[in-house]
Residue frames as qw, qx, qy, qz and C-alpha x, y, z in Angstrom:
[[0.777, 0.390, 0.494, 0.027, -58.69, 64.68, 23.93],
 [0.422, 0.895, -0.118, -0.078, -57.02, 67.31, 21.80],
 [0.183, -0.716, 0.665, 0.111, -53.52, 66.01, 22.76],
 [0.615, -0.043, 0.785, 0.056, -54.49, 62.50, 21.46],
 [0.633, 0.668, 0.147, -0.362, -55.81, 63.73, 18.08],
 [0.248, 0.688, -0.633, -0.253, -52.48, 63.35, 16.23],
 [0.201, -0.252, 0.945, -0.050, -52.21, 59.80, 17.47],
 [0.583, 0.368, 0.642, -0.335, -55.77, 58.97, 16.68],
 [0.537, 0.723, -0.163, -0.403, -55.35, 60.26, 13.11],
 [0.165, 0.557, -0.800, -0.151, -52.35, 58.10, 12.60],
 [0.371, 0.024, 0.901, -0.225, -54.16, 55.04, 14.08],
 [0.646, 0.515, 0.381, -0.416, -57.30, 55.68, 11.95],
 [0.455, 0.689, -0.442, -0.350, -55.09, 56.10, 8.75],
 [0.087, -0.385, 0.919, -0.007, -53.29, 52.81, 9.61],
 [0.485, 0.214, 0.796, -0.292, -56.57, 50.89, 10.17],
 [0.622, 0.662, 0.120, -0.401, -58.28, 52.25, 6.98],
 [0.319, 0.673, -0.609, -0.275, -55.26, 51.57, 4.86],
 [0.192, -0.249, 0.942, -0.117, -54.73, 48.15, 6.26],
 [0.576, 0.318, 0.649, -0.382, -58.31, 47.18, 5.77],
 [0.560, 0.715, -0.129, -0.398, -58.33, 48.43, 2.16],
 [0.215, 0.571, -0.772, -0.175, -55.14, 46.62, 1.27],
 [0.313, -0.086, 0.929, -0.175, -56.32, 43.33, 2.89],
 [0.622, 0.486, 0.418, -0.450, -59.59, 43.57, 0.98],
 [0.494, 0.715, -0.349, -0.350, -57.86, 44.12, -2.25],
 [0.041, 0.435, -0.899, -0.041, -55.46, 41.19, -1.61],
 [0.484, 0.158, 0.797, -0.326, -58.43, 39.00, -0.71],
 [0.626, 0.627, 0.076, -0.457, -60.20, 40.05, -3.95],
 [0.332, 0.634, -0.656, -0.241, -56.98, 39.00, -5.78],
 [0.195, -0.232, 0.936, -0.176, -56.77, 35.69, -3.94],
 [0.638, 0.301, 0.524, -0.477, -60.44, 34.90, -4.66],
 [0.641, 0.591, -0.268, -0.409, -59.65, 34.73, -8.33],
 [0.430, 0.489, -0.757, -0.051, -57.35, 31.87, -7.76],
 [0.660, -0.287, 0.489, -0.493, -59.33, 29.71, -5.20],
 [0.960, 0.170, 0.178, -0.134, -59.48, 26.78, -7.66],
 [0.568, 0.674, -0.446, 0.156, -55.79, 26.98, -8.53],
 [0.785, -0.102, -0.440, 0.423, -52.79, 25.23, -6.71],
 [0.393, -0.510, -0.197, 0.740, -51.48, 28.65, -5.79],
 [0.260, 0.923, 0.166, -0.232, -51.80, 32.23, -6.91],
 [0.743, 0.571, -0.067, 0.343, -49.35, 33.56, -9.48],
 [0.031, -0.845, 0.396, -0.359, -47.42, 35.75, -7.04],
 [0.780, -0.433, 0.429, -0.142, -46.98, 32.71, -4.70],
 [0.925, 0.240, 0.202, 0.212, -45.75, 30.55, -7.58],
 [0.378, 0.828, -0.216, 0.355, -43.35, 33.48, -8.67],
 [0.320, -0.753, 0.513, -0.260, -41.76, 33.39, -5.17],
 [0.912, -0.148, 0.383, -0.001, -41.49, 29.53, -5.28],
 [0.786, 0.571, 0.042, 0.232, -39.76, 29.86, -8.57],
 [0.128, 0.865, -0.337, 0.349, -37.23, 32.29, -7.17],
 [0.646, -0.562, 0.488, -0.171, -36.53, 30.10, -4.24],
 [0.940, 0.137, 0.284, 0.130, -35.85, 27.22, -6.58],
 [0.569, 0.744, -0.128, 0.326, -33.57, 29.32, -8.64],
 [0.205, -0.804, 0.452, -0.329, -31.65, 30.45, -5.52],
 [0.828, -0.317, 0.456, -0.077, -31.36, 26.83, -4.28],
 [0.882, 0.412, 0.125, 0.191, -30.19, 25.66, -7.66],
 [0.281, 0.864, -0.265, 0.324, -27.59, 28.46, -7.72],
 [0.345, -0.683, 0.564, -0.312, -26.17, 27.24, -4.38],
 [0.232, 0.329, -0.914, -0.043, -25.87, 23.56, -5.52],
 [0.365, 0.135, 0.807, -0.443, -29.20, 22.32, -4.19],
 [0.144, -0.078, -0.701, -0.694, -31.14, 21.15, -7.33],
 [0.311, 0.277, 0.620, -0.665, -34.83, 21.83, -6.80],
 [0.144, -0.292, -0.750, -0.576, -37.97, 20.79, -8.63],
 [0.396, 0.018, 0.293, -0.870, -41.28, 22.30, -7.93],
 [0.127, -0.228, -0.946, -0.193, -44.14, 19.85, -7.57],
 [0.405, -0.270, -0.064, -0.871, -47.78, 21.10, -7.61],
 [0.093, -0.220, -0.933, 0.267, -50.16, 19.63, -4.98],
 [0.344, -0.402, -0.344, -0.775, -53.81, 20.63, -5.63],
 [0.643, -0.482, -0.594, -0.027, -54.82, 18.64, -2.59],
 [0.553, -0.452, -0.321, 0.622, -52.62, 20.78, -0.33],
 [0.191, 0.956, 0.170, 0.143, -53.01, 24.00, -2.40],
 [0.471, -0.754, 0.344, 0.302, -49.23, 24.14, -2.27],
 [0.636, 0.643, -0.419, 0.079, -46.04, 23.99, -4.41],
 [0.859, -0.475, 0.151, 0.119, -43.81, 21.38, -2.86],
 [0.156, 0.815, -0.555, -0.062, -40.05, 21.77, -2.90],
 [0.990, -0.012, 0.047, 0.135, -38.18, 18.66, -3.91],
 [0.037, 0.902, -0.431, 0.017, -34.62, 19.73, -3.01],
 [0.057, 0.510, -0.858, -0.038, -31.72, 17.34, -3.95],
 [0.425, 0.029, -0.874, -0.234, -34.28, 14.62, -4.44],
 [0.241, -0.287, -0.820, 0.432, -36.02, 15.04, -1.16],
 [0.218, -0.767, -0.422, -0.431, -39.34, 16.68, -0.34],
 [0.324, 0.061, -0.455, 0.827, -38.45, 19.54, 2.13],
 [0.135, 0.359, 0.459, -0.801, -41.07, 22.11, 2.55],
 [0.235, 0.588, 0.698, 0.336, -44.18, 23.37, 0.73],
 [0.065, -0.018, 0.022, 0.998, -45.00, 26.83, -0.40],
 [0.000, -0.689, -0.723, 0.051, -48.47, 28.16, 0.47],
 [0.068, 0.841, 0.269, 0.465, -50.02, 31.54, 0.02],
 [0.493, -0.866, -0.081, 0.008, -49.04, 32.56, 3.52],
 [0.726, -0.400, 0.211, 0.519, -45.34, 32.14, 2.83],
 [0.541, 0.609, 0.294, 0.499, -45.27, 34.67, 0.08],
 [0.358, -0.234, -0.261, 0.866, -44.69, 37.71, 2.37],
 [0.042, -0.502, -0.420, -0.755, -47.60, 39.61, 0.83],
 [0.475, -0.739, -0.461, -0.128, -49.56, 39.83, 4.04],
 [0.595, -0.517, -0.136, 0.601, -46.53, 41.03, 5.94],
 [0.308, 0.146, 0.288, 0.895, -45.85, 43.62, 3.19],
 [0.228, -0.681, -0.494, -0.490, -49.40, 44.87, 3.61],
 [0.598, -0.696, -0.317, 0.238, -48.91, 45.33, 7.36],
 [0.536, -0.219, 0.102, 0.809, -45.50, 47.12, 6.71],
 [0.178, 0.379, 0.405, 0.813, -47.07, 49.39, 4.08],
 [0.334, -0.766, -0.474, -0.278, -50.09, 50.42, 6.22],
 [0.568, -0.663, -0.184, 0.452, -47.79, 51.47, 9.06],
 [0.400, -0.069, 0.233, 0.884, -45.49, 53.51, 6.75],
 [0.001, -0.508, -0.486, -0.711, -48.39, 55.16, 5.01],
 [0.398, -0.776, -0.486, 0.057, -49.93, 55.97, 8.37],
 [0.419, -0.666, 0.053, 0.615, -46.92, 58.28, 8.91],
 [0.610, 0.638, 0.332, 0.333, -47.15, 59.71, 5.34],
 [0.330, -0.696, 0.116, 0.627, -44.40, 62.04, 4.42],
 [0.418, 0.730, -0.198, -0.503, -45.02, 62.74, 0.70],
 [0.756, 0.487, -0.400, -0.176, -43.25, 61.03, -2.30],
 [0.146, 0.502, -0.823, 0.222, -40.48, 59.57, -0.06],
 [0.667, -0.121, 0.560, -0.476, -43.20, 57.47, 1.60],
 [0.892, 0.394, -0.005, -0.223, -43.83, 55.54, -1.72],
 [0.470, 0.647, -0.590, 0.115, -40.09, 55.16, -2.27],
 [0.222, -0.423, 0.782, -0.400, -39.55, 53.78, 1.21],
 [0.813, 0.071, 0.417, -0.400, -42.48, 51.36, 0.93],
 [0.832, 0.500, -0.212, -0.115, -41.20, 50.12, -2.49],
 [0.266, 0.607, -0.699, 0.270, -37.63, 49.68, -1.17],
 [0.436, -0.317, 0.699, -0.471, -38.93, 48.00, 1.96],
 [0.888, 0.210, 0.192, -0.360, -41.16, 45.58, 0.05],
 [0.710, 0.565, -0.420, 0.030, -38.25, 44.69, -2.18],
 [0.018, 0.536, -0.742, 0.403, -36.08, 44.07, 0.87],
 [0.663, -0.113, 0.571, -0.471, -38.72, 41.97, 2.62],
 [0.890, 0.372, -0.111, -0.239, -39.09, 39.94, -0.64],
 [0.483, 0.578, -0.630, 0.188, -35.33, 39.26, -0.78],
 [0.255, -0.399, 0.740, -0.477, -35.34, 38.27, 2.87],
 [0.799, 0.032, 0.347, -0.490, -38.32, 36.07, 2.35],
 [0.828, 0.448, -0.314, -0.122, -36.90, 34.19, -0.70],
 [0.277, 0.527, -0.718, 0.360, -33.55, 33.79, 1.26],
 [0.454, -0.286, 0.655, -0.532, -35.25, 32.51, 4.40],
 [0.905, 0.148, 0.123, -0.379, -37.33, 29.93, 2.44],
 [0.704, 0.531, -0.468, 0.060, -34.29, 28.67, 0.67],
 [0.106, 0.476, -0.756, 0.437, -32.34, 28.35, 3.80],
 [0.683, -0.155, 0.499, -0.510, -35.25, 26.64, 5.58],
 [0.913, 0.316, -0.160, -0.203, -35.25, 24.01, 2.73],
 [0.488, 0.553, -0.622, 0.265, -31.59, 23.53, 3.23],
 [0.297, -0.367, 0.698, -0.539, -32.03, 23.16, 6.99],
 [0.868, 0.047, 0.208, -0.448, -34.91, 20.58, 6.36],
 [0.847, 0.430, -0.313, -0.022, -32.52, 18.69, 4.00],
 [0.506, 0.491, -0.559, 0.436, -29.22, 18.91, 5.87],
 [0.074, 0.168, -0.678, 0.712, -30.25, 19.49, 9.52],
 [0.464, -0.431, -0.614, -0.471, -33.68, 17.95, 10.16],
 [0.481, -0.386, -0.643, 0.454, -33.21, 18.18, 13.89],
 [0.109, -0.302, -0.193, 0.927, -33.62, 21.95, 13.58],
 [0.008, -0.441, -0.701, -0.560, -36.77, 21.94, 11.44],
 [0.260, -0.771, -0.581, 0.013, -39.09, 23.13, 14.13],
 [0.363, -0.671, -0.140, 0.631, -37.03, 25.81, 15.61],
 [0.257, -0.040, 0.473, 0.842, -36.11, 26.96, 12.07],
 [0.086, -0.484, -0.657, -0.572, -39.70, 27.14, 10.81],
 [0.368, -0.746, -0.555, -0.018, -41.46, 28.19, 13.97],
 [0.419, -0.804, -0.137, 0.399, -38.99, 30.70, 15.48],
 [0.516, -0.305, 0.328, 0.730, -35.83, 31.55, 13.68],
 [0.254, 0.240, 0.564, 0.748, -37.26, 32.33, 10.18],
 [0.116, -0.847, -0.497, -0.152, -40.44, 34.20, 11.34],
 [0.437, -0.740, -0.062, 0.507, -38.04, 36.31, 13.48],
 [0.424, -0.064, 0.414, 0.803, -36.09, 37.16, 10.28],
 [0.058, 0.558, 0.544, 0.624, -39.14, 38.55, 8.40],
 [0.305, -0.874, -0.363, -0.102, -40.78, 40.29, 11.36],
 [0.525, -0.557, 0.029, 0.643, -37.40, 41.59, 12.61],
 [0.373, 0.180, 0.432, 0.801, -36.89, 42.99, 9.18],
 [0.100, -0.729, -0.520, -0.433, -40.22, 44.73, 9.34],
 [0.482, -0.814, -0.219, 0.238, -39.60, 46.20, 12.87],
 [0.529, -0.299, 0.181, 0.773, -36.16, 47.44, 11.77],
 [0.197, 0.395, 0.499, 0.746, -37.66, 49.13, 8.68],
 [0.273, -0.828, -0.446, -0.204, -40.41, 50.70, 10.78],
 [0.535, -0.692, -0.093, 0.476, -37.83, 52.06, 13.22],
 [0.428, -0.065, 0.325, 0.841, -35.79, 53.49, 10.47],
 [0.023, 0.636, 0.533, 0.558, -38.90, 55.14, 8.99],
 [0.410, -0.847, -0.332, 0.061, -39.90, 56.62, 12.35],
 [0.599, -0.568, 0.019, 0.564, -36.42, 57.73, 13.32],
 [0.383, -0.177, 0.377, 0.824, -35.05, 59.18, 10.08],
 [0.006, 0.313, 0.634, 0.707, -38.30, 60.15, 8.16],
 [0.332, -0.655, -0.641, -0.222, -41.49, 60.39, 10.15],
 [0.487, -0.768, -0.288, 0.301, -40.26, 62.19, 13.26],
 [0.572, 0.034, 0.101, 0.813, -37.56, 64.30, 11.48],
 [0.018, 0.828, 0.264, -0.495, -38.01, 68.00, 11.98],
 [0.569, 0.659, 0.225, 0.438, -37.76, 70.25, 9.02],
 [0.532, -0.410, -0.094, 0.735, -34.83, 72.57, 9.58],
 [0.218, 0.934, 0.283, 0.025, -35.39, 76.14, 8.83],
 [0.696, 0.209, -0.028, 0.687, -32.46, 78.13, 7.43]]
């Protein structure tokens, strides 16, 4: 059992951190249960619209209280809708809990911050690209939404985890 103690400590840290972060996020979401979407989700939708506008795809955001979503009207056509689950926050919680489970001081906070920013950029880009696919290549909607774009986000998380483990968490401190 003594051999498994370090692994159990890491696992316990992960579980505790994950549960605490999920509960805090749920507490945040509960404050907006009567709103179309929470402020963070709306902020992400606005960034997606800005990116699409920048690439020549004029976008209008339309609130739908019935769907608890922000609908993207891209180049005059409704393409996708933004719900809370699309804002990458839940994925960022999972990412952060894993990194903090392998805590290595102040650089842990910097890596988490940088990783969350990168995941956010990936997420905004993937939603914008998904809207463009829905607009220009509707035959690829399902494969884009169900397979390709989740692979981008979760692939990004896995790559960041591997970088953290390889270059930070398992790195031996060299003695001079």
